[in-house]
DOVEXDO-610575 format. One line per 8 residues: number of its first residue (from 1); their letters; for each residue x, y, z of C-alpha. Coordinates in Angstrom, 3 decimals, padded with zeros to 6 digits, always signed. Example, Ala and Ser with C-alpha at 12.3 -4.5 7.8 and 13.67 -1.06 7.14 Angstrom:
REM residues 2
1> as> +012.300 -004.500 +007.800  +013.670 -001.060 +007.140
***
This chain:
REM residues 534
1> mtvlpssl> +083.435 +108.767 +174.382  +081.166 +105.841 +175.542  +084.349 +103.051 +175.230  +082.844 +099.880 +176.158  +084.858 +097.935 +178.816  +085.904 +094.096 +178.443  +085.857 +091.690 +181.550  +087.568 +089.241 +178.639
9> dpadpdya> +090.202 +087.164 +179.639  +092.548 +085.520 +177.222  +094.069 +083.758 +179.979  +091.139 +081.973 +181.042  +090.419 +077.810 +180.539  +086.785 +078.765 +179.398  +088.167 +081.412 +176.578  +090.857 +078.612 +175.525
17> thraamld> +088.210 +076.420 +175.284  +086.112 +078.636 +173.171  +089.194 +079.834 +170.507  +090.169 +076.179 +170.281  +086.386 +074.958 +169.263  +086.356 +077.983 +166.634  +089.756 +077.255 +165.216  +088.181 +073.504 +164.611
25> kltelete> +085.754 +075.142 +162.773  +087.637 +077.334 +160.716  +089.484 +074.490 +159.827  +086.865 +072.452 +158.705  +085.964 +076.023 +156.788  +088.610 +076.066 +154.859  +088.507 +072.430 +153.295  +085.537 +073.392 +152.422
33> hgkalagg> +086.233 +076.583 +150.487  +088.943 +074.923 +149.132  +086.682 +072.423 +147.007  +084.923 +076.141 +145.559  +089.207 +077.306 +144.654  +089.519 +073.969 +142.906  +086.704 +074.324 +140.492  +086.284 +071.176 +138.174
41> gekyverh> +089.438 +069.623 +139.681  +093.147 +069.251 +138.548  +091.977 +067.508 +134.942  +090.247 +070.497 +133.572  +092.137 +073.029 +135.523  +094.969 +071.793 +133.664  +092.874 +071.425 +130.153  +091.853 +075.098 +130.611
49> kkrgklla> +095.315 +076.225 +131.247  +096.848 +074.782 +128.512  +094.421 +076.440 +126.331  +095.938 +079.439 +127.292  +092.832 +080.990 +129.222  +093.224 +082.119 +133.005  +091.091 +080.598 +135.449  +087.928 +082.586 +136.750
57> rerielli> +089.194 +084.185 +139.842  +092.681 +085.360 +137.957  +090.416 +086.887 +135.626  +088.693 +088.664 +138.735  +092.000 +089.106 +139.932  +093.113 +091.227 +136.894  +090.047 +092.958 +136.531  +089.792 +094.567 +140.108
65> dpdtpfle> +092.171 +097.580 +140.930  +095.662 +096.274 +142.324  +095.662 +095.923 +146.402  +092.217 +096.028 +146.885  +089.943 +093.287 +147.973  +087.139 +091.357 +146.827  +084.496 +090.422 +148.963  +083.516 +086.841 +147.827
73> lsplaawg> +079.691 +085.825 +148.084  +078.142 +082.500 +148.546  +081.168 +080.827 +147.752  +079.952 +077.522 +149.215  +076.812 +077.540 +146.815  +075.703 +073.673 +146.088  +077.539 +072.601 +149.254  +075.952 +069.402 +150.140
81> sdyhvgaa> +074.134 +069.104 +146.615  +075.058 +067.003 +143.798  +076.906 +069.723 +142.384  +080.510 +071.027 +142.707  +080.568 +073.184 +145.479  +080.641 +076.528 +143.991  +077.761 +076.231 +141.462  +080.381 +076.821 +138.621
89> mvcgigtv> +080.162 +080.503 +139.047  +082.233 +083.267 +141.509  +080.794 +086.693 +142.101  +081.474 +088.856 +144.542  +081.907 +093.426 +145.176  +085.468 +094.529 +144.318  +086.539 +098.006 +142.963  +086.992 +098.498 +139.269
97> sgveclit> +088.661 +101.549 +138.185  +087.287 +102.846 +141.420  +084.216 +101.835 +141.597  +082.286 +099.077 +143.519  +080.818 +096.556 +141.122  +079.089 +093.633 +141.812  +081.272 +090.296 +139.429  +080.092 +087.296 +138.506
105> andptvrg> +082.004 +084.744 +136.386  +081.208 +081.824 +135.410  +083.479 +078.806 +135.994  +084.734 +077.262 +132.733  +086.301 +074.775 +134.560  +083.383 +073.195 +135.806  +080.812 +071.508 +133.333  +081.844 +074.120 +130.783
113> gasnpwtl> +080.719 +076.480 +133.091  +076.756 +075.585 +132.233  +074.232 +076.361 +134.968  +072.939 +073.893 +137.091  +069.937 +075.122 +139.621  +072.265 +076.291 +142.454  +074.261 +078.497 +139.796  +070.947 +080.282 +138.851
121> kkafrahe> +069.957 +080.585 +143.150  +073.720 +082.286 +142.940  +073.012 +084.313 +140.094  +069.573 +085.660 +141.076  +071.132 +087.095 +144.844  +073.425 +088.804 +143.158  +071.645 +090.574 +141.232  +069.317 +091.331 +144.296
129> ighanrlp> +072.914 +092.542 +146.049  +073.723 +094.428 +142.764  +070.055 +095.827 +142.326  +069.867 +097.001 +146.451  +072.608 +099.218 +146.275  +073.042 +099.812 +142.892  +076.325 +098.520 +142.204  +077.069 +098.186 +138.127
137> sihlvesg> +077.532 +094.881 +137.266  +079.992 +093.296 +135.744  +079.793 +089.286 +133.624  +082.964 +087.362 +132.873  +080.988 +085.177 +130.532  +082.134 +081.822 +129.554  +079.574 +079.541 +129.546  +078.017 +076.888 +127.531
145> gadlpsqk> +074.087 +077.377 +128.801  +071.834 +075.500 +130.718  +073.522 +072.281 +132.352  +070.717 +070.276 +130.152  +070.351 +067.358 +132.165  +069.105 +069.315 +135.304  +066.951 +071.803 +132.706  +063.736 +071.366 +134.021
153> eifipgga> +064.884 +072.669 +137.275  +066.410 +075.736 +135.093  +065.039 +076.801 +132.203  +061.511 +078.302 +133.340  +063.199 +080.178 +136.071  +066.050 +081.258 +134.541  +064.389 +083.413 +132.063  +065.059 +085.816 +135.423
161> lfkhltqs> +068.100 +086.257 +134.746  +067.596 +088.260 +131.155  +064.993 +090.406 +133.270  +067.015 +091.383 +135.999  +069.636 +092.442 +133.443  +067.150 +094.760 +131.551  +065.784 +096.043 +135.197  +068.964 +097.190 +136.022
169> saagiptv> +069.525 +099.022 +132.466  +066.199 +100.724 +133.251  +067.319 +101.448 +136.523  +070.530 +103.204 +134.858  +072.393 +100.891 +137.074  +075.361 +099.470 +134.329  +075.811 +096.229 +133.103  +078.843 +095.141 +131.403
177> avvfgnst> +079.522 +092.030 +129.711  +083.130 +090.184 +129.032  +082.984 +087.473 +126.638  +085.773 +084.923 +126.957  +084.741 +081.738 +124.965  +081.136 +079.961 +124.526  +077.862 +081.607 +125.729  +075.735 +079.714 +123.354
185> aggayvpg> +071.851 +079.282 +123.565  +070.219 +081.198 +126.536  +074.225 +082.575 +127.501  +073.599 +084.444 +124.405  +071.290 +086.734 +126.185  +073.663 +087.586 +128.787  +075.826 +089.759 +125.861  +072.796 +090.488 +124.374
193> mcdhvimv> +070.913 +092.428 +127.014  +074.271 +094.255 +128.766  +074.643 +097.804 +128.285  +078.154 +097.301 +126.835  +079.795 +094.281 +125.315  +083.489 +093.098 +124.878  +084.248 +090.248 +122.988  +087.978 +088.109 +123.046
201> kerakvfl> +089.027 +087.856 +119.512  +088.928 +083.984 +118.383  +087.804 +083.048 +121.642  +084.465 +083.748 +122.543  +081.518 +082.564 +120.372  +078.204 +084.218 +121.407  +075.219 +082.329 +119.290  +071.707 +080.913 +119.926
209> ggpplvkm> +072.398 +077.498 +118.297  +075.647 +076.289 +117.401  +076.569 +074.818 +113.471  +075.518 +071.295 +114.584  +071.735 +072.858 +116.091  +071.884 +075.173 +112.523  +072.728 +072.331 +110.786  +069.236 +070.124 +112.343
217> atgeesdd> +067.273 +073.117 +111.982  +068.095 +074.880 +109.136  +070.329 +072.673 +107.220  +072.227 +075.478 +106.713  +076.153 +074.709 +106.813  +078.292 +076.783 +108.933  +080.815 +077.316 +111.434  +082.031 +078.138 +114.390
225> eslggaem> +083.884 +082.021 +113.657  +080.862 +083.132 +111.010  +077.743 +082.322 +112.807  +079.416 +083.955 +115.867  +082.746 +084.792 +116.220  +084.079 +087.701 +118.043  +085.279 +089.473 +114.667  +081.898 +088.681 +113.070
233> hartsgla> +079.886 +090.407 +116.045  +082.557 +093.129 +116.047  +082.191 +093.553 +112.151  +078.649 +092.594 +111.356  +076.178 +091.961 +113.937  +077.028 +094.584 +116.055  +076.924 +092.703 +119.164  +080.039 +093.340 +120.607
241> dylaadep> +081.439 +096.940 +121.046  +085.052 +096.090 +121.408  +087.201 +093.536 +120.093  +089.817 +092.348 +122.691  +093.126 +090.804 +120.882  +093.185 +088.361 +124.472  +091.721 +087.757 +128.152  +093.638 +090.873 +129.653
249> dalhqarr> +093.531 +093.188 +127.049  +089.328 +092.400 +127.552  +089.610 +093.002 +131.031  +092.173 +096.204 +130.222  +089.127 +097.161 +128.504  +086.801 +096.487 +130.777  +088.262 +098.771 +133.333  +088.282 +101.513 +130.777
257> vvarlnwr> +084.598 +101.503 +130.476  +084.173 +101.181 +133.857  +086.280 +104.539 +134.229  +084.181 +105.719 +131.854  +080.737 +105.483 +133.270  +081.015 +108.517 +135.194  +079.575 +106.495 +137.871  +079.307 +108.525 +141.704
265> kthtdpdp> +078.472 +106.877 +144.876  +075.041 +108.590 +146.228  +077.271 +109.157 +149.633  +080.884 +110.012 +150.154  +083.063 +107.735 +151.916  +084.194 +108.393 +154.984  +087.897 +109.426 +155.529  +089.978 +106.384 +156.663
273> vsvqppky> +092.716 +107.910 +158.214  +089.852 +109.430 +161.019  +089.136 +106.043 +161.322  +089.368 +104.807 +165.041  +089.953 +101.216 +164.990  +088.469 +099.119 +167.735  +090.576 +099.290 +171.406  +090.653 +095.731 +171.218
281> dpdellgi> +092.257 +092.782 +169.323  +089.782 +091.286 +167.357  +091.770 +088.205 +167.389  +089.998 +087.900 +170.764  +086.869 +086.973 +168.754  +087.566 +083.679 +168.177  +087.121 +082.842 +171.836  +083.826 +084.558 +173.052
289> vpgdlkvp> +080.963 +081.824 +171.360  +080.714 +078.951 +173.581  +081.291 +075.730 +171.893  +077.626 +074.839 +173.457  +075.118 +077.653 +172.530  +073.028 +077.004 +175.316  +076.143 +078.986 +177.456  +075.391 +083.039 +177.323
297> fdprevia> +078.063 +085.387 +175.873  +077.915 +089.341 +176.366  +077.677 +090.556 +172.808  +079.094 +093.763 +173.812  +081.998 +092.165 +173.712  +082.485 +091.204 +169.711  +080.487 +094.903 +169.734  +083.594 +096.133 +171.251
305> rivdgsdf> +086.068 +094.551 +168.939  +084.368 +095.226 +165.321  +082.889 +099.084 +165.758  +085.366 +102.208 +165.676  +087.123 +103.192 +168.724  +084.911 +100.411 +170.297  +082.598 +103.383 +170.881  +078.785 +101.920 +171.575
313> defkplyg> +076.162 +104.883 +172.781  +073.775 +101.838 +173.943  +069.735 +102.599 +174.075  +067.436 +101.803 +176.729  +070.634 +099.282 +178.890  +068.393 +098.897 +181.876  +065.526 +097.858 +180.063  +065.069 +094.615 +177.978
321> sslatgwa> +068.948 +093.766 +178.669  +068.550 +090.496 +176.867  +068.835 +093.066 +173.551  +071.557 +095.121 +173.651  +071.043 +098.551 +171.258  +073.039 +101.390 +170.730  +074.953 +103.567 +168.413  +078.223 +103.164 +166.844
329> alhgypvg> +080.294 +103.419 +164.127  +082.077 +101.261 +161.287  +084.784 +102.122 +158.992  +082.981 +105.577 +159.304  +079.498 +104.795 +158.737  +077.195 +105.116 +161.765  +075.262 +102.242 +162.400  +072.561 +101.148 +164.557
337> ilanaqgv> +073.286 +097.647 +166.207  +070.714 +094.908 +167.747  +072.444 +092.284 +169.800  +071.221 +089.308 +171.411  +072.857 +089.333 +175.299  +070.811 +085.963 +176.651  +069.363 +084.645 +173.821  +065.246 +084.698 +174.996
345> lfseesqk> +063.873 +087.700 +173.597  +060.790 +089.010 +175.967  +058.364 +091.448 +175.576  +060.704 +094.127 +176.678  +062.869 +093.589 +174.514  +060.584 +093.154 +171.421  +059.350 +096.537 +172.452  +062.569 +098.279 +172.701
353> aaqfiqla> +063.809 +096.156 +169.736  +060.509 +097.688 +167.613  +061.002 +101.616 +168.837  +064.780 +101.278 +168.309  +064.238 +100.231 +164.709  +062.191 +103.330 +163.931  +064.664 +105.789 +165.545  +066.989 +104.180 +163.536
361> nqrdipll> +064.523 +104.840 +160.223  +064.280 +108.423 +161.034  +067.556 +109.253 +161.087  +068.639 +107.187 +157.544  +070.911 +105.136 +159.648  +071.417 +101.351 +158.340  +070.984 +098.336 +161.085  +073.613 +095.840 +161.813
369> flhnttgy> +072.230 +092.890 +163.293  +073.638 +090.135 +165.546  +072.291 +087.149 +166.549  +072.124 +084.687 +169.458  +068.570 +084.097 +170.082  +066.476 +081.227 +170.592  +063.377 +082.970 +169.897  +060.906 +084.617 +171.614
377> mvgkeyeq> +059.852 +083.343 +175.258  +057.007 +081.031 +175.543  +055.047 +079.993 +178.955  +051.712 +080.700 +180.272  +052.938 +084.279 +181.907  +054.569 +085.071 +178.713  +051.549 +084.264 +176.886  +049.198 +086.680 +178.903
385> ggiikhga> +052.092 +088.870 +179.209  +051.440 +089.586 +175.337  +054.910 +088.020 +173.842  +052.978 +087.390 +170.574  +051.447 +090.793 +169.742  +055.063 +092.594 +171.214  +057.039 +090.014 +169.588  +054.523 +090.915 +166.105
393> mminavsn> +055.292 +094.564 +166.906  +059.317 +094.167 +166.484  +058.605 +091.685 +163.582  +056.480 +094.368 +162.158  +059.056 +096.951 +162.637  +061.808 +094.962 +161.029  +059.664 +094.276 +157.465  +058.912 +097.554 +157.168
401> skvphlsv> +061.951 +099.418 +158.008  +063.706 +100.599 +155.110  +066.855 +101.624 +155.935  +069.687 +098.761 +155.070  +069.812 +095.534 +157.115  +072.971 +093.512 +157.728  +072.604 +090.391 +159.845  +075.549 +088.419 +161.112
409> lmgasyga> +075.017 +084.941 +162.772  +077.253 +084.235 +165.848  +075.599 +081.858 +167.607  +072.191 +080.789 +168.220  +069.406 +082.043 +165.410  +066.254 +079.609 +165.895  +062.755 +079.873 +165.454  +060.714 +083.353 +164.891
417> ghygmcgr> +064.180 +085.318 +166.550  +065.237 +084.436 +163.075  +062.799 +086.665 +162.080  +062.669 +089.761 +164.451  +066.558 +089.804 +163.928  +065.909 +090.072 +160.282  +067.112 +086.600 +158.997  +067.149 +085.780 +155.260
425> aydprflf> +063.365 +085.839 +154.836  +063.483 +089.436 +155.388  +065.535 +090.940 +152.950  +068.888 +092.121 +154.742  +071.150 +093.854 +152.563  +073.696 +091.484 +153.600  +073.765 +088.076 +155.959  +076.898 +086.382 +157.219
433> awpsaksa> +077.526 +083.636 +159.870  +080.217 +082.613 +162.087  +081.604 +079.009 +161.648  +079.856 +078.636 +165.611  +076.341 +079.743 +164.175  +073.476 +077.571 +163.473  +069.679 +077.836 +162.658  +066.391 +075.844 +162.850
441> vmgpqqla> +063.055 +076.129 +163.468  +064.174 +075.228 +167.179  +067.420 +073.072 +169.286  +067.231 +069.953 +167.791  +066.796 +068.632 +171.434  +063.219 +070.770 +171.555  +062.479 +069.675 +168.191  +063.074 +065.737 +169.214
449> gvlsivar> +061.027 +066.350 +172.706  +058.269 +067.901 +170.975  +057.506 +065.183 +168.224  +057.875 +062.681 +171.156  +055.205 +064.592 +173.752  +053.272 +064.835 +170.557  +053.455 +060.538 +170.040  +053.489 +059.796 +173.288
457> qsaaakgk> +049.577 +061.743 +173.676  +048.687 +060.058 +170.480  +049.133 +056.546 +171.770  +047.412 +057.431 +175.111  +044.751 +058.947 +172.788  +044.222 +055.785 +171.855  +044.343 +053.471 +174.398  +048.216 +052.067 +173.169
465> pyddeada> +051.308 +051.197 +174.781  +054.227 +053.660 +173.770  +057.137 +052.087 +172.683  +060.058 +054.259 +174.572  +062.905 +052.447 +172.574  +061.733 +053.357 +169.582  +060.867 +056.915 +171.301  +064.817 +056.760 +172.156
473> alramveq> +065.728 +055.922 +168.573  +063.593 +058.802 +167.187  +064.511 +061.189 +168.819  +067.875 +060.493 +168.451  +067.417 +060.413 +164.481  +065.488 +063.696 +164.512  +068.588 +065.527 +166.702  +071.472 +064.336 +164.647
481> qieseslp> +069.134 +065.306 +161.906  +068.475 +069.233 +162.999  +071.485 +069.272 +163.994  +073.197 +068.658 +160.367  +070.595 +070.847 +158.749  +071.387 +073.764 +161.349  +074.999 +074.004 +160.485  +076.405 +077.159 +158.940
489> mflsgrly> +077.720 +075.349 +156.177  +074.506 +073.070 +155.231  +072.628 +076.508 +155.220  +074.986 +078.436 +153.245  +075.459 +075.664 +150.430  +071.813 +076.592 +150.455  +072.078 +080.163 +149.978  +070.430 +080.760 +153.166
497> ddgvidpr> +073.176 +083.435 +153.905  +075.992 +084.952 +151.983  +078.778 +083.282 +153.204  +080.304 +081.677 +156.257  +083.455 +083.943 +157.589  +086.171 +084.002 +160.135  +084.893 +086.075 +163.232  +088.115 +088.246 +162.609
505> dtrtvlgl> +086.823 +088.907 +159.431  +084.243 +090.782 +160.894  +084.607 +094.433 +160.720  +086.433 +093.907 +157.129  +083.226 +092.332 +156.008  +080.890 +094.622 +157.162  +082.904 +097.543 +156.271  +083.119 +096.739 +152.641
513> clsaihta> +079.443 +095.984 +152.513  +078.617 +099.444 +154.261  +080.683 +100.856 +151.569  +078.354 +099.209 +149.490  +075.519 +099.905 +150.719  +076.071 +103.605 +150.478  +076.338 +103.431 +146.883  +072.607 +103.791 +146.621
521> pvegargg> +070.430 +106.075 +149.095  +069.918 +105.527 +152.707  +066.843 +106.468 +153.295  +064.759 +105.196 +156.577  +060.857 +104.738 +156.485  +058.381 +107.588 +157.583  +055.646 +106.045 +159.202  +054.314 +102.996 +157.414
529> fgvfrm> +054.660 +100.778 +159.743  +051.515 +099.028 +160.061  +049.525 +098.953 +163.075  +050.934 +097.737 +166.169  +049.464 +095.832 +168.714  +049.848 +097.488 +171.893
***
């Protein structure tokens, strides 16, 4: 065993300071998550309940297996925008009749479940996750279609939702729609393009155009039930495969459909009895990351609290020491880990990372990236030493690696270091952030300073005096802007991650992700990395 030692001292004043700062951030995060949980607000929640309907999360709770977790994804979508936090949709991964499934549920308490631009982005991200990991998808539908005032941002790209459903079906990934209420206009194509459709009697309404539109377009008089009611679709049109008596019955029937899918994972899950927990208390993860991200911390303290038995076989520990690389297991699944140790990536770290990524691909082992980097090192010595080609080598390896990638932003994730450590643009299967994380093109002070230097040089070149007072004001404004735009809730609101998580939940979240990943084949690249500039 290569059990990691720990020098973390919970009695240390610095630890207490770091922990207090993290707990404050978690309190802020809980408040923002509460906005998503509140849906459209008390008035609309009560109205929905008085109609005898379940809330979106209540439907999910009845759908998934008892006492099993639900990994909610993108709960802060639309944060900081003009739309409700959560984007009128709940999505995540849960186990249904023993099968891990991607689940999406419209929230009808938010503008009748209508889709806004952020709903669309959230649905697209959900599809990416489901398709890449070959997860059957279950769509709990109650939506009035597009949010019409924002149709210009929805209509044209929104058609891809239906394309995604048919592509999943063509790939042999089952799709199930359960319709609880309105599913109108474009929303009618969700059940229309799913493999299996369940509708709730006297509640589900599925039509391309409702009675008023039909009257305007054709002059025909009709009512909801004859035009698009559940019983009509079950008896006449054939759109409904199953007619449910009520919502619980619909969810029970959905569970039966999944049970009959004959769906099997590509990999056998590890025996949970044989999995050893970490040797150190995961609660201590709260006190590791400093409030000031300029202060370095040892990522091995994090690794020791998330991997099985705190057992970590470090690769090249004496070379490129500001990047820790090595092999471990997490909930019984093998992983290769790359974790920033001192923030900056030098040539040695870049070359080590590229080799390590190639090894993981040869062995078909998923990779976990733990971010705390200010980017690749700059300066004459490092430019002459080849930092560009070595950084490019690492980014090349990450770009063309075929094994699944997981990313967790613990601290800083700036510049091209964010790319080399498999940021959002490099298609990690899942990417989560801690409340302590920050991500931007560079740190706020550095960015403001660069703009100041450029402006000062421009004034000197024109022979004009430089206004230092205006410069100070500009720097302060830019620093404040970049600071606010680099915070995890801002980034999560734009779906640049799949959620901001409590550090203590990291092992559980990663375990759920690894289980989902192993539904699909895990196969690395055999060559095909392109040209590595040496």
